[in-house]
N, C-alpha and C positions, 0 to 999 in steps of 0.2 A: 505494501500500502503506500503511496505518496506521503512524503511527511509533514507537509503544507495542508493534510484535512484533517478535518477535528471532527469533534462529535457534534458539531454544530452545524456543519457541514454535509454532516452524514446523513442530520435531520432534514434539512434542507432538502437534500436528492431523495431521501424517501418518501415527501411531498412532492416534490417534483415528478417522480415515478408514477406515482398514483393518479397525477393528475397534472399535464404540462403546459397548460392553461392558467394554473390558479395563479390569481392574482396578486400581483405583488405584496398589497396591503393585508391581503389574509394569509401568507406563506410569511410574513413577517409578524403577526403575532402568531402563530404557531412556534415560531423557532424565537419569541420575545425578542427580536432584535427593531431594528429601524430599517424602515424601509431601504433608505441608504445603504446600510450596512449586508443585506441581502443583496441589494442589486449586485454591488461590488464583488460579494460571494459566488455569486453567478457567473460575473465573467470573469474574475480570476480561475474558476473551476472549467467553463468553456476553454480560456487559454492553454489551460494545463489537459485538455484533450480528455477530462473525465466525462465531461460530459459530449460527446461526440458529434451530435445531430438532435433536433427535435424531428418528431416523426407524428403521423393517425395511423393510430390503432383500427384496420378495417373490418367490418362484419364480412367474411370471407362469402359467408353463406348468402346472403341478400345481395353480392356482387357477382353472384354464379358461377364463384368456385370452392364449391362445397365438398371437395372431395382431395382429401389430403390423404400421401402417402410417403411413408419415411424410404429410400433406399438405399441398401448397404452395397457398397461396389469394393468390388477386391480385384486388382487391378491384375494384369501378365507378368509387369516386372516394374520395379518400385525404382527403376533410373531417375533421377533429375529430367529426361529427356520424354518418356513414358507419363511421369506428373506431370510434367509442364503442357505438355501437349491435350492433355485431361483435363486440366483446369482452363485451358483456352476452350477449348470445346464445349465446357457445359456452362461455359459462361453467355454461350449464345441461344441457350434456349430460358425464355421467361417462366415457363410451368416451374423452371428450379427455381424456388426462391430462397435455398439456402444451402452452403455444402460445408462441411464438417471434415475435418482430416482427422483419423481417429487410429489407433494402435490394436493389435487384436487379430482377428479374422478377417474385416474386413480394412482400409484403405482409407475408402471416404464414405459419409452419411450423406446423402444428398435428400432436400425436403421437396417432394414436388406439390405441385398444387395447380388443381385442373379442375373441370364442370362436373363430369360424371365416371365412373367408372368406366365406359365404353371411350370415353377420351384417353382414360389413364390409360387404359390396353392400351389405343392407338399410339403414346407415345411413348411409353415405355419399347412396344416392337419398334415403331419408326422412327425412334427416333434414338432413347438408350441403346436401344440395342443395334444401333449404327456406328456406334465410338468404338474407333477399331484400340486394341490395348484390355478390350474389359477381360477380364476371366471371368467372372461370376455376378452375378446382380439376384439381389434376395429382398422383396418387398414388405412391407409392414404397412396396413391399413390403417388411417387411425380412425376408430370408430366413435372414441368419446373424447374431448379435450378436457381433463380432472384440473390441469395447473396449467397456465401460463405465464411466465414469470417474461415481462417483456426486457428488464435493463440484464 
């Protein structure tokens, strides 16, 4: 953890994660500081890149993207060239909303979000299935989201 971050900063971050649009007046009351002091702290946290960016959390169901699957990927080879090529190729697919490098049986976990199972099957076979260098794919369809912390 960065040394310049104290309990007050953590408290500010907690409130901002719950509501990034919280009014400065309300936030200052919650953390027992002046509006000016809170504003300076937020600016510092942004400069330190602790606050990376602000974003809206979307309702994917209402946007017609209610089908989510985690896809585990094992590459044929873990050479830097194979890994770089895979990373480059998956960036082209808007259906892949996140990608993580992992240890263990698989090399990557992808989060894929599409309209429905038919669309997922097409994406799986016609897009993921065409990427060279993949040894194995394994899907886990998300049935219910129990918890999702954004930060």
